[in-house]
Every structure is written in structure tokens, then in C-alpha cells.
All heavy atoms as an XYZ file, in Angstrom:
832
protein
N       0.845     -1.169      0.000
C       0.000      0.000      0.000
C       0.887      1.228      0.000
O       1.849      1.306      0.742
C      -0.887     -0.033      1.245
C      -1.918      1.012      1.277
S      -3.151      0.574      2.524
C      -3.326      2.142      3.288
N       0.592      2.192     -0.825
C       1.385      3.408     -0.884
C       0.912      4.383      0.171
O      -0.246      4.379      0.581
C       1.278      4.072     -2.276
O      -0.079      4.411     -2.501
C       1.776      3.139     -3.358
N       1.827      5.218      0.609
C       1.484      6.239      1.611
C       1.050      7.497      0.886
O       1.861      8.230      0.359
C       2.689      6.512      2.504
N      -0.250      7.718      0.843
C      -0.804      8.916      0.227
C      -1.257      9.869      1.320
O      -1.608      9.444      2.410
C      -2.004      8.581     -0.660
C      -1.610      7.755     -1.877
O      -0.541      8.020     -2.454
O      -2.385      6.856     -2.233
N      -1.244     11.128      0.998
C      -1.770     12.118      1.933
C      -3.256     12.276      1.698
O      -3.713     12.353      0.565
C      -1.087     13.479      1.743
C       0.356     13.453      2.198
O       0.706     12.731      3.115
N       1.195     14.243      1.542
N      -3.992     12.314      2.766
C      -5.417     12.579      2.689
C      -5.651     13.943      3.299
O      -5.223     14.199      4.415
C      -6.215     11.520      3.463
O      -5.930     10.252      2.910
C      -7.698     11.798      3.380
N      -6.300     14.794      2.553
C      -6.555     16.136      3.043
C      -8.068     16.372      3.011
O      -8.728     16.077      2.023
C      -5.839     17.196      2.168
C      -6.142     18.595      2.661
C      -4.346     16.937      2.157
N      -8.578     16.864      4.111
C     -10.002     17.173      4.208
C     -10.141     18.642      4.567
O      -9.469     19.126      5.476
C     -10.675     16.297      5.289
C     -12.114     16.722      5.519
C     -10.604     14.831      4.913
N     -10.994     19.317      3.854
C     -11.298     20.695      4.185
C     -12.324     20.656      5.317
O     -13.476     20.272      5.101
C     -11.863     21.409      2.960
C     -12.242     22.847      3.232
O     -12.741     23.176      4.305
N     -12.032     23.695      2.251
N     -11.916     21.034      6.538
C     -12.830     20.922      7.676
C     -14.127     21.699      7.495
O     -15.197     21.221      7.872
C     -12.031     21.472      8.856
C     -10.614     21.477      8.430
C     -10.610     21.553      6.935
N     -14.057     22.879      6.914
C     -15.258     23.690      6.725
C     -16.243     22.976      5.812
O     -17.442     22.889      6.118
C     -14.886     25.073      6.145
O     -13.954     25.700      7.037
C     -16.108     25.947      5.970
N     -15.745     22.446      4.706
C     -16.611     21.737      3.761
C     -17.141     20.436      4.371
O     -18.309     20.087      4.199
C     -15.862     21.443      2.457
C     -15.504     22.679      1.662
C     -16.727     23.436      1.165
O     -17.727     22.807      0.784
O     -16.685     24.673      1.155
N     -16.270     19.719      5.078
C     -16.689     18.453      5.688
C     -17.749     18.696      6.762
O     -18.725     17.950      6.864
C     -15.488     17.724      6.277
N     -17.569     19.736      7.561
C     -18.569     20.045      8.589
C     -19.881     20.518      7.971
O     -20.959     20.211      8.480
C     -18.016     21.082      9.573
C     -16.886     20.567     10.479
C     -16.259     21.717     11.255
C     -17.380     19.474     11.410
N     -19.789     21.232      6.866
C     -21.001     21.642      6.147
C     -21.742     20.418      5.612
O     -22.964     20.313      5.732
C     -20.639     22.587      4.997
O     -21.774     22.873      4.219
N     -20.989     19.480      5.034
C     -21.605     18.256      4.521
C     -22.227     17.452      5.665
O     -23.319     16.902      5.522
C     -20.563     17.417      3.783
N     -21.553     17.401      6.808
C     -22.092     16.684      7.966
C     -23.403     17.312      8.427
O     -24.359     16.611      8.773
C     -21.070     16.673      9.099
N     -23.448     18.628      8.413
C     -24.671     19.329      8.799
C     -25.809     19.001      7.835
O     -26.954     18.775      8.254
C     -24.418     20.833      8.827
O     -25.596     21.535      9.119
N     -25.496     18.963      6.548
C     -26.502     18.602      5.546
C     -26.980     17.166      5.754
O     -28.178     16.874      5.634
C     -25.938     18.773      4.146
C     -25.692     20.218      3.756
C     -24.980     20.337      2.422
O     -25.242     19.571      1.501
N     -24.067     21.290      2.318
N     -26.033     16.273      6.066
C     -26.412     14.880      6.328
C     -27.334     14.778      7.538
O     -28.276     13.991      7.539
C     -25.158     14.033      6.569
C     -24.349     13.747      5.327
S     -22.856     12.803      5.682
C     -23.555     11.194      6.022
N     -27.065     15.576      8.559
C     -27.914     15.568      9.749
C     -29.325     16.036      9.401
O     -30.314     15.426      9.818
C     -27.300     16.455     10.857
O     -26.038     15.891     11.231
C     -28.203     16.541     12.062
N     -29.423     17.099      8.627
C     -30.730     17.616      8.220
C     -31.506     16.576      7.421
O     -32.691     16.322      7.683
C     -30.559     18.904      7.393
O     -29.893     19.880      8.197
C     -31.885     19.454      6.918
N     -30.843     15.948      6.458
C     -31.494     14.923      5.642
C     -31.861     13.715      6.499
O     -32.951     13.147      6.372
C     -30.592     14.522      4.459
C     -31.119     13.289      3.745
C     -30.445     15.679      3.488
N     -30.962     13.310      7.393
C     -31.239     12.173      8.266
C     -32.428     12.421      9.173
O     -33.269     11.533      9.376
N     -32.510     13.619      9.727
C     -33.650     13.969     10.583
C     -34.954     13.941      9.798
O     -35.978     13.444     10.275
C     -33.456     15.351     11.217
C     -32.361     15.376     12.268
O     -31.926     14.295     12.723
O     -31.936     16.494     12.633
N     -34.921     14.467      8.569
C     -36.105     14.461      7.716
C     -36.504     13.030      7.359
O     -37.691     12.676      7.402
C     -35.823     15.265      6.443
O     -36.901     15.172      5.552
N     -35.524     12.232      7.025
C     -35.789     10.842      6.677
C     -36.415     10.093      7.852
O     -37.385      9.347      7.678
C     -34.468     10.177      6.272
C     -34.572      8.793      5.776
S     -32.905      8.290      5.243
C     -33.112      6.540      5.226
N     -35.892     10.318      9.050
C     -36.420      9.654     10.236
C     -37.857     10.100     10.521
O     -38.718      9.277     10.828
C     -35.518      9.927     11.443
C     -35.886      9.224     12.737
C     -35.933      7.705     12.561
C     -34.895      9.602     13.835
N     -38.124     11.389     10.387
C     -39.482     11.890     10.617
C     -40.453     11.281      9.607
O     -41.560     10.865      9.974
C     -39.507     13.414     10.532
N     -40.049     11.213      8.346
C     -40.918     10.631      7.320
C     -41.123      9.141      7.570
O     -42.227      8.622      7.401
C     -40.344     10.882      5.931
C     -40.480     12.332      5.521
C     -39.880     12.607      4.172
C     -40.020     14.102      3.882
N     -39.450     14.467      2.609
N     -40.063      8.460      7.969
C     -40.187      7.033      8.271
C     -41.185      6.819      9.411
O     -42.036      5.945      9.329
C     -38.840      6.426      8.643
C     -39.020      5.058      9.239
C     -39.021      4.722     10.563
C     -39.316      3.853      8.537
N     -39.277      3.387     10.723
C     -39.465      2.829      9.486
C     -39.467      3.544      7.198
C     -39.753      1.507      9.137
C     -39.742      2.223      6.847
C     -39.896      1.233      7.816
N     -41.055      7.601     10.457
C     -41.942      7.420     11.607
C     -43.400      7.685     11.237
O     -44.296      6.999     11.714
C     -41.471      8.277     12.775
C     -40.182      7.697     13.348
C     -39.812      8.251     14.666
N     -38.711      7.465     15.228
C     -37.739      7.962     15.943
N     -37.713      9.250     16.231
N     -36.788      7.176     16.416
N     -43.648      8.657     10.370
C     -45.007      8.900      9.897
C     -45.521      7.730      9.074
O     -46.669      7.303      9.233
N     -44.669      7.217      8.213
C     -45.041      6.066      7.394
C     -45.277      4.846      8.276
O     -46.263      4.119      8.107
C     -43.936      5.780      6.375
C     -44.128      4.576      5.467
C     -45.374      4.737      4.609
C     -42.901      4.387      4.591
N     -44.398      4.646      9.234
C     -44.532      3.494     10.147
C     -45.845      3.586     10.926
O     -46.557      2.585     11.086
C     -43.339      3.463     11.097
C     -43.436      2.493     12.260
C     -43.183      1.058     11.820
N     -43.509      0.096     12.841
C     -42.638     -0.482     13.651
N     -41.364     -0.158     13.591
N     -43.023     -1.387     14.524
N     -46.188      4.754     11.403
C     -47.440      4.929     12.140
C     -48.636      4.598     11.248
O     -49.597      3.957     11.696
C     -47.554      6.353     12.676
N     -48.570      5.009      9.994
C     -49.671      4.727      9.064
C     -49.780      3.228      8.789
O     -50.876      2.671      8.753
C     -49.468      5.512      7.763
C     -50.551      5.303      6.739
C     -51.882      5.870      7.189
N     -52.860      5.707      6.132
C     -54.086      5.233      6.311
N     -54.499      4.920      7.508
N     -54.892      5.104      5.285
N     -48.661      2.564      8.593
C     -48.674      1.118      8.355
C     -49.227      0.395      9.582
O     -50.056     -0.512      9.454
C     -47.262      0.616      7.998
C     -46.858      1.137      6.615
C     -47.198     -0.914      8.043
C     -45.400      0.909      6.265
N     -48.774      0.796     10.773
C     -49.282      0.186     12.002
C     -50.791      0.388     12.132
O     -51.525     -0.517     12.521
C     -48.563      0.755     13.229
C     -47.127      0.270     13.348
O     -46.771     -0.761     12.714
O     -46.343      0.920     14.077
N     -51.256      1.584     11.773
C     -52.691      1.888     11.816
C     -53.470      0.992     10.849
O     -54.513      0.435     11.198
C     -52.890      3.362     11.464
C     -54.316      3.829     11.404
C     -54.419      5.272     10.927
O     -53.539      6.090     11.265
O     -55.380      5.575     10.190
N     -52.943      0.852      9.645
C     -53.608      0.000      8.658
C     -53.615     -1.465      9.092
O     -54.629     -2.149      8.951
C     -52.930      0.137      7.294
C     -53.134      1.477      6.592
C     -52.223      1.585      5.376
C     -54.589      1.663      6.194
N     -52.499     -1.936      9.620
C     -52.449     -3.320     10.083
C     -53.394     -3.560     11.257
O     -53.996     -4.623     11.365
C     -51.028     -3.718     10.471
C     -50.163     -4.008      9.264
O     -50.637     -4.381      8.207
N     -48.860     -3.841      9.435
N     -53.550     -2.573     12.127
C     -54.431     -2.709     13.288
C     -55.889     -2.887     12.868
O     -56.668     -3.527     13.573
C     -54.291     -1.514     14.212
N     -56.233     -2.347     11.714
C     -57.621     -2.474     11.251
C     -57.879     -3.807     10.559
O     -58.980     -4.026     10.046
C     -57.972     -1.320     10.312
O     -57.262     -1.452      9.093
N     -56.879     -4.679     10.564
C     -56.979     -6.008      9.956
C     -57.549     -5.948      8.536
O     -58.645     -6.449      8.263
C     -57.801     -6.947     10.836
C     -57.167     -7.195     12.174
C     -57.902     -8.246     12.978
O     -59.032     -8.606     12.669
N     -57.246     -8.744     14.002
N     -56.817     -5.337      7.620
C     -57.318     -5.184      6.253
C     -57.491     -6.517      5.532
O     -58.152     -6.567      4.504
C     -56.240     -4.337      5.574
C     -54.995     -4.641      6.332
C     -55.445     -4.830      7.758
N     -56.942     -7.577      6.103
C     -57.044     -8.882      5.444
C     -58.348     -9.588      5.800
O     -58.616    -10.655      5.297
C     -55.830     -9.740      5.820
C     -54.578     -8.932      5.784
C     -53.804     -8.582      6.852
C     -53.979     -8.307      4.652
N     -52.763     -7.789      6.441
C     -52.842     -7.599      5.095
C     -54.294     -8.266      3.302
C     -52.022     -6.870      4.243
C     -53.460     -7.543      2.448
C     -52.356     -6.861      2.920
N     -59.116     -8.968      6.694
C     -60.434     -9.494      7.006
C     -60.474    -10.310      8.283
O     -59.450    -10.678      8.849
N     -61.709    -10.544      8.721
C     -61.942    -11.321      9.935
C     -62.455    -12.726      9.637
O     -62.781    -13.473     10.552
C     -62.937    -10.601     10.852
C     -62.313     -9.377     11.481
O     -61.138     -9.390     11.831
N     -63.087     -8.314     11.616
N     -62.534    -13.074      8.357
C     -62.943    -14.435      8.021
C     -61.750    -15.373      8.262
O     -60.669    -14.937      8.655
C     -63.443    -14.513      6.574
C     -62.415    -14.047      5.555
O     -61.279    -13.695      5.952
O     -62.730    -14.036      4.356
N     -61.939    -16.646      8.054
C     -60.882    -17.611      8.342
C     -59.600    -17.351      7.542
O     -58.512    -17.365      8.122
C     -61.372    -19.046      8.128
C     -62.304    -19.500      9.238
O     -62.270    -18.909     10.341
O     -63.076    -20.462      9.010
N     -59.688    -17.111      6.222
C     -58.443    -16.806      5.491
C     -57.760    -15.533      6.008
O     -56.533    -15.483      6.121
C     -58.898    -16.635      4.041
C     -60.177    -17.393      3.942
C     -60.826    -17.247      5.297
N     -58.551    -14.520      6.325
C     -57.975    -13.281      6.857
C     -57.315    -13.495      8.201
O     -56.222    -12.983      8.465
N     -57.974    -14.243      9.073
C     -57.401    -14.539     10.390
C     -56.122    -15.357     10.246
O     -55.141    -15.119     10.956
C     -58.414    -15.283     11.255
C     -59.546    -14.412     11.736
C     -60.554    -15.222     12.534
C     -61.753    -14.364     12.922
N     -62.767    -15.133     13.634
N     -56.116    -16.291      9.324
C     -54.932    -17.115      9.098
C     -53.775    -16.249      8.578
O     -52.627    -16.397      9.000
C     -55.250    -18.246      8.118
C     -54.168    -19.296      8.106
O     -53.631    -19.656      9.154
N     -53.854    -19.797      6.927
N     -54.104    -15.343      7.651
C     -53.073    -14.443      7.139
C     -52.515    -13.581      8.273
O     -51.302    -13.459      8.428
C     -53.620    -13.552      6.021
C     -52.560    -12.674      5.423
C     -51.771    -13.140      4.395
C     -52.334    -11.391      5.914
C     -50.768    -12.349      3.843
C     -51.342    -10.586      5.374
C     -50.554    -11.068      4.337
N     -53.399    -12.963      9.059
C     -52.959    -12.121     10.173
C     -52.095    -12.903     11.152
O     -51.102    -12.389     11.671
C     -54.152    -11.509     10.906
C     -54.720    -10.324     10.169
O     -53.993     -9.543      9.573
N     -56.029    -10.189     10.187
N     -52.487    -14.153     11.403
C     -51.728    -14.989     12.337
C     -50.288    -15.158     11.852
O     -49.347    -15.117     12.639
C     -52.402    -16.348     12.486
C     -51.712    -17.278     13.463
C     -52.420    -18.603     13.567
C     -51.985    -19.416     12.372
N     -52.360    -20.788     12.351
N     -50.106    -15.329     10.562
C     -48.771    -15.561     10.002
C     -48.044    -14.274      9.626
O     -46.837    -14.297      9.392
C     -48.866    -16.467      8.775
C     -49.310    -17.855      9.149
O     -48.708    -18.490     10.004
N     -50.383    -18.320      8.541
N     -48.750    -13.167      9.565
C     -48.171    -11.892      9.124
C     -47.889    -10.956     10.295
O     -46.876    -10.275     10.324
C     -49.127    -11.243      8.123
C     -48.722     -9.897      7.586
C     -47.631     -9.763      6.744
C     -49.455     -8.761      7.905
C     -47.269     -8.531      6.232
C     -49.105     -7.525      7.389
C     -48.006     -7.415      6.556
O     -47.657     -6.194      6.055
N     -48.800    -10.914     11.252
C     -48.706     -9.934     12.337
C     -48.472    -10.545     13.722
O     -48.202     -9.817     14.665
C     -49.996     -9.098     12.399
C     -50.294     -8.238     11.182
C     -51.696     -7.667     11.282
C     -49.271     -7.137     11.056
N     -48.613    -11.843     13.834
C     -48.557    -12.458     15.149
C     -47.427    -13.480     15.201
O     -46.728    -13.699     14.237
C     -49.898    -13.126     15.470
C     -51.066    -12.154     15.450
C     -52.427    -12.843     15.458
O     -52.482    -14.073     15.654
O     -53.426    -12.146     15.243
N     -47.261    -14.102     16.361
C     -46.248    -15.132     16.520
C     -44.958    -14.576     17.095
O     -44.848    -13.398     17.430
N     -43.979    -15.464     17.197
C     -42.708    -15.088     17.824
C     -41.934    -14.060     16.996
O     -41.367    -13.124     17.526
C     -41.847    -16.335     18.028
C     -40.613    -16.069     18.871
C     -39.852    -17.343     19.175
O     -40.449    -18.436     19.143
O     -38.650    -17.223     19.456
N     -41.891    -14.241     15.691
C     -41.180    -13.308     14.797
C     -42.078    -12.955     13.616
O     -41.863    -13.411     12.495
C     -39.880    -13.931     14.283
C     -38.908    -14.277     15.354
N     -38.222    -13.326     16.070
C     -38.518    -15.472     15.853
C     -37.451    -13.914     16.951
N     -37.611    -15.228     16.851
N     -43.089    -12.128     13.857
C     -44.006    -11.808     12.756
C     -43.288    -11.036     11.652
O     -42.568    -10.078     11.926
C     -45.084    -10.958     13.423
C     -44.445    -10.407     14.650
C     -43.414    -11.410     15.076
N     -43.453    -11.460     10.403
C     -42.747    -10.810      9.297
C     -43.010     -9.312      9.197
O     -42.080     -8.540      8.974
C     -43.268    -11.530      8.051
C     -43.858    -12.788      8.534
C     -44.272    -12.575      9.950
N     -44.241     -8.893      9.375
C     -44.555     -7.464      9.241
C     -43.763     -6.652     10.257
O     -43.127     -5.649      9.921
C     -46.049     -7.221      9.415
N     -43.770     -7.092     11.495
C     -43.060     -6.373     12.553
C     -41.558     -6.433     12.332
O     -40.854     -5.431     12.504
C     -43.428     -6.957     13.930
O     -44.847     -6.889     14.078
C     -42.773     -6.197     15.053
N     -41.059     -7.599     11.946
C     -39.616     -7.748     11.717
C     -39.118     -6.810     10.621
O     -38.070     -6.174     10.772
C     -39.281     -9.197     11.350
O     -39.581    -10.059     12.414
N     -39.864     -6.711      9.534
C     -39.469     -5.821      8.436
C     -39.513     -4.365      8.886
O     -38.591     -3.590      8.617
C     -40.357     -6.050      7.194
C     -40.165     -4.949      6.166
C     -40.068     -7.411      6.588
N     -40.564     -3.994      9.595
C     -40.687     -2.610     10.047
C     -39.601     -2.260     11.063
O     -39.015     -1.172     11.007
C     -42.075     -2.357     10.638
C     -43.214     -2.380      9.620
C     -44.562     -2.333     10.328
C     -43.080     -1.238      8.632
N     -39.299     -3.157     11.974
C     -38.251     -2.883     12.956
C     -36.877     -2.837     12.295
O     -36.043     -1.999     12.638
C     -38.296     -3.921     14.072
C     -39.486     -3.719     14.992
C     -39.632     -4.810     16.053
O     -38.834     -5.773     16.073
O     -40.577     -4.691     16.852
N     -36.642     -3.725     11.335
C     -35.383     -3.686     10.592
C     -35.237     -2.389      9.813
O     -34.166     -1.769      9.810
N     -36.300     -1.978      9.153
C     -36.277     -0.715      8.420
C     -36.016      0.461      9.340
O     -35.225      1.351      9.039
N     -36.674      0.441     10.492
C     -36.495      1.543     11.439
C     -35.063      1.604     11.953
O     -34.481      2.682     12.059
C     -37.469      1.414     12.606
C     -37.373      2.599     13.544
C     -38.675      2.898     14.248
O     -39.745      2.564     13.720
O     -38.593      3.489     15.313
N     -34.471      0.453     12.247
C     -33.091      0.477     12.748
C     -32.133      1.004     11.679
O     -31.183      1.732     11.998
C     -32.658     -0.899     13.251
O     -32.572     -1.825     12.203
N     -32.391      0.695     10.404
C     -31.541      1.236      9.336
C     -31.717      2.746      9.202
O     -30.737      3.477      9.054
C     -31.859      0.549      8.011
C     -31.316     -0.858      7.928
S     -31.484     -1.591      6.298
C     -33.235     -1.941      6.268
N     -32.943      3.212      9.260
C     -33.196      4.650      9.137
C     -32.570      5.398     10.310
O     -31.964      6.461     10.139
C     -34.710      4.940      9.019
C     -34.995      6.424      9.104
C     -35.258      4.376      7.717
N     -32.677      4.854     11.503
C     -32.055      5.483     12.673
C     -30.543      5.550     12.490
O     -29.922      6.582     12.782
C     -32.449      4.740     13.968
C     -33.915      5.020     14.291
C     -31.548      5.143     15.129
C     -34.482      4.158     15.415
N     -29.930      4.465     12.003
C     -28.485      4.465     11.775
C     -28.086      5.541     10.767
O     -27.119      6.288     10.983
C     -28.030      3.085     11.298
N     -28.833      5.654      9.673
C     -28.544      6.680      8.663
C     -28.728      8.071      9.257
O     -27.950      8.990      8.980
C     -29.420      6.485      7.404
C     -29.324      7.678      6.463
C     -29.028      5.207      6.689
N     -29.739      8.238     10.121
C     -29.999      9.559     10.693
C     -28.866     10.019     11.620
O     -28.746     11.207     11.896
C     -31.334      9.576     11.449
O     -31.226      8.917     12.696
N     -28.043      9.094     12.077
C     -26.932      9.441     12.981
C     -25.625      9.707     12.239
O     -24.653     10.155     12.849
C     -26.720      8.311     13.992
C     -27.885      8.145     14.943
C     -27.653      7.001     15.902
C     -28.843      6.842     16.844
N     -28.628      5.745     17.790
N     -25.584      9.458     10.944
C     -24.340      9.601     10.197
C     -23.772     11.015     10.228
O     -22.562     11.196     10.369
C     -24.531      9.163      8.743
C     -24.639      7.667      8.494
C     -24.941      7.401      7.024
C     -23.375      6.955      8.921
N     -24.614     12.010     10.065
C     -24.127     13.395     10.053
C     -23.400     13.747     11.335
O     -22.309     14.330     11.307
N     -23.982     13.389     12.476
C     -23.326     13.666     13.763
C     -22.017     12.902     13.889
O     -21.028     13.420     14.424
C     -24.247     13.311     14.928
C     -25.383     14.302     15.107
O     -25.256     15.449     14.622
O     -26.391     13.928     15.739
N     -21.989     11.665     13.387
C     -20.757     10.883     13.468
C     -19.661     11.466     12.591
O     -18.494     11.514     12.992
C     -21.050      9.426     13.102
C     -21.918      8.736     14.138
C     -22.438      7.393     13.689
O     -22.458      7.072     12.500
N     -22.884      6.592     14.639
N     -20.029     11.933     11.406
C     -19.047     12.581     10.528
C     -18.535     13.862     11.191
O     -17.330     14.123     11.213
C     -19.647     12.876      9.135
C     -18.748     13.799      8.330
C     -19.910     11.575      8.389
N     -19.465     14.650     11.754
C     -19.063     15.883     12.427
C     -18.078     15.592     13.555
O     -17.043     16.246     13.689
C     -20.277     16.629     12.974
C     -19.932     17.959     13.676
C     -21.133     18.571     14.391
N     -21.884     17.649     15.216
C     -21.489     17.184     16.415
N     -20.343     17.562     16.920
N     -22.249     16.352     17.092
N     -18.389     14.603     14.378
C     -17.503     14.245     15.483
C     -16.136     13.789     14.986
O     -15.104     14.142     15.561
C     -18.133     13.148     16.336
C     -19.318     13.617     17.150
C     -20.034     12.476     17.863
O     -19.512     11.343     17.899
O     -21.147     12.727     18.378
N     -16.125     13.004     13.896
C     -14.861     12.543     13.328
C     -14.020     13.685     12.792
O     -12.808     13.759     13.056
N     -14.643     14.582     12.061
C     -13.915     15.728     11.504
C     -13.411     16.622     12.630
O     -12.244     17.023     12.643
C     -14.799     16.528     10.522
C     -14.143     17.849     10.134
C     -15.111     15.695      9.290
N     -14.276     16.911     13.588
C     -13.864     17.779     14.692
C     -12.743     17.137     15.505
O     -11.804     17.814     15.923
C     -15.051     18.117     15.599
C     -14.775     19.269     16.533
C     -14.391     20.546     15.793
O     -15.125     21.031     14.947
N     -13.227     21.091     16.095
N     -12.817     15.830     15.705
C     -11.749     15.131     16.426
C     -10.426     15.212     15.686
O      -9.365     15.407     16.292
N     -10.470     15.084     14.363
C      -9.250     15.178     13.557
C      -8.674     16.584     13.612
O      -7.465     16.772     13.763
C      -9.553     14.769     12.098
O     -10.054     13.432     12.099
C      -8.329     14.871     11.228
N      -9.537     17.585     13.510
C      -9.083     18.980     13.589
C      -8.462     19.246     14.965
O      -7.376     19.843     15.059
C     -10.242     19.956     13.297
C      -9.865     21.388     13.656
C     -10.669     19.848     11.847
N      -9.121     18.784     16.019
C      -8.592     18.994     17.370
C      -7.241     18.312     17.538
O      -6.312     18.877     18.135
C      -9.576     18.474     18.422
C     -10.853     19.289     18.509
O     -10.899     20.409     17.938
O     -11.816     18.792     19.123
N      -7.098     17.105     17.004
C      -5.829     16.385     17.092
C      -4.745     17.098     16.297
O      -3.601     17.230     16.764
C      -6.003     14.948     16.598
C      -4.770     14.066     16.662
C      -4.253     13.944     18.095
C      -5.081     12.692     16.086
N      -5.089     17.584     15.105
C      -4.123     18.347     14.307
C      -3.677     19.599     15.057
O      -2.485     19.929     15.068
C      -4.720     18.739     12.955
C      -4.786     17.588     11.979
O      -4.225     16.511     12.278
O      -5.421     17.751     10.915
N      -4.617     20.304     15.677
C      -4.272     21.514     16.426
C      -3.355     21.180     17.600
O      -2.387     21.896     17.869
C      -5.537     22.222     16.932
C      -6.352     22.854     15.823
O      -5.831     22.996     14.690
O      -7.520     23.208     16.086
N      -3.660     20.104     18.305
C      -2.844     19.699     19.443
C      -1.441     19.296     18.992
O      -0.444     19.699     19.605
C      -3.514     18.535     20.176
C      -2.798     18.001     21.411
C      -2.659     19.088     22.475
C      -3.565     16.800     21.967
N      -1.358     18.547     17.897
C      -0.055     18.137     17.369
C       0.752     19.361     16.939
O       1.955     19.442     17.202
C      -0.242     17.170     16.182
O      -1.007     16.043     16.623
C       1.074     16.693     15.638
N       0.112     20.317     16.304
C       0.789     21.545     15.891
C       1.305     22.303     17.109
O       2.397     22.886     17.076
C      -0.144     22.416     15.054
N       0.539     22.288     18.179
C       0.959     22.963     19.411
C       2.180     22.268     20.013
O       3.105     22.913     20.482
C      -0.206     22.988     20.414
C       0.064     23.712     21.705
C       0.258     25.218     21.532
O      -0.296     25.811     20.586
O       0.983     25.787     22.365
N       2.159     20.965     20.008
C       3.276     20.196     20.582
C       4.565     20.368     19.790
O       5.646     20.387     20.356
C       2.950     18.707     20.605
C       1.980     18.272     21.656
C       1.546     18.978     22.725
C       1.298     17.024     21.717
N       0.641     18.254     23.451
C       0.463     17.023     22.848
C       1.306     15.884     20.899
C      -0.334     15.949     23.203
C       0.502     14.817     21.248
C      -0.300     14.848     22.405
N       4.430     20.453     18.479
C       5.605     20.495     17.613
C       5.685     21.818     16.855
O       5.825     21.834     15.633
C       5.572     19.318     16.634
C       5.583     17.981     17.305
C       4.407     17.252     17.456
C       6.761     17.456     17.813
C       4.405     16.022     18.086
C       6.765     16.227     18.457
C       5.588     15.500     18.582
N       5.627     22.900     17.610
C       5.697     24.231     17.004
C       7.017     24.393     16.251
O       8.064     23.914     16.703
C       5.609     25.329     18.072
C       4.252     25.494     18.655
C       4.266     26.639     19.642
C       2.890     26.779     20.269
N       2.850     27.845     21.251
N       6.923     25.034     15.115
C       8.153     25.335     14.360
C       8.867     26.475     15.058
O       8.256     27.466     15.444
C       7.806     25.710     12.916
C       7.234     24.565     12.133
C       6.950     24.972     10.700
C       6.343     23.806      9.956
N       6.043     24.127      8.578
N      10.159     26.304     15.214
C      10.900     27.372     15.892
C      11.523     28.326     14.912
O      11.678     28.173     13.805
C      11.977     26.851     16.794
O      12.244     25.524     16.751
């Protein structure tokens, strides 16, 4: 592996992190609204109360690992993870800047 220099413009990186946070927050809010609507629709048992509908609900919404709930919880955990990316990028950039400043202080040019 070759030793290349990586240079990041802190101002631009922090701006991008802020944009990611805004988008992540919006995405999470939209997901939660969508999730609430799906939960509302599922609660009304759209598949019916007859035997086929009850059987479908039993296998779709109930049991130890109901597929509907598993998919929604998996989706929510992914959206939450994406919504945290901006803050994580900001923390990483700020940590690098702080370390660079500290190193510069320790090894001042005379």
C-alpha cells in the first residue's frame, strides 16, 4: 500500500455533515409517519376477519417473529443508523481537527 496524503477541508466536511444531519432527521421523521400509518392499517386487519384473513394475520402480524413487525423494525433500525451519520461525521472531523491543532501545538516550528 502506498502512503498517500489525505486532506479534508474541515469547513466543507462540517457543512456536509450538517446537511447529512438535516437529511437524516427528515428521513427519520418521514419514516416514523409512514410506520405509524402502516401500524394503523395493520391494526384495522385489512385482510379481514374471516378464516383466510385470520390465518393471514396470524402468520403476518402475530407469533414469535411476525414478518410485518420484523421488516418494520429492521427498516427503522436502518433509518435510525442513517440519521446518525451526520453527527458521526461531524464528530470525526472535529476530532481530527482537534488532534491536528494539538499536534501543531506540541511540535511548534521554531
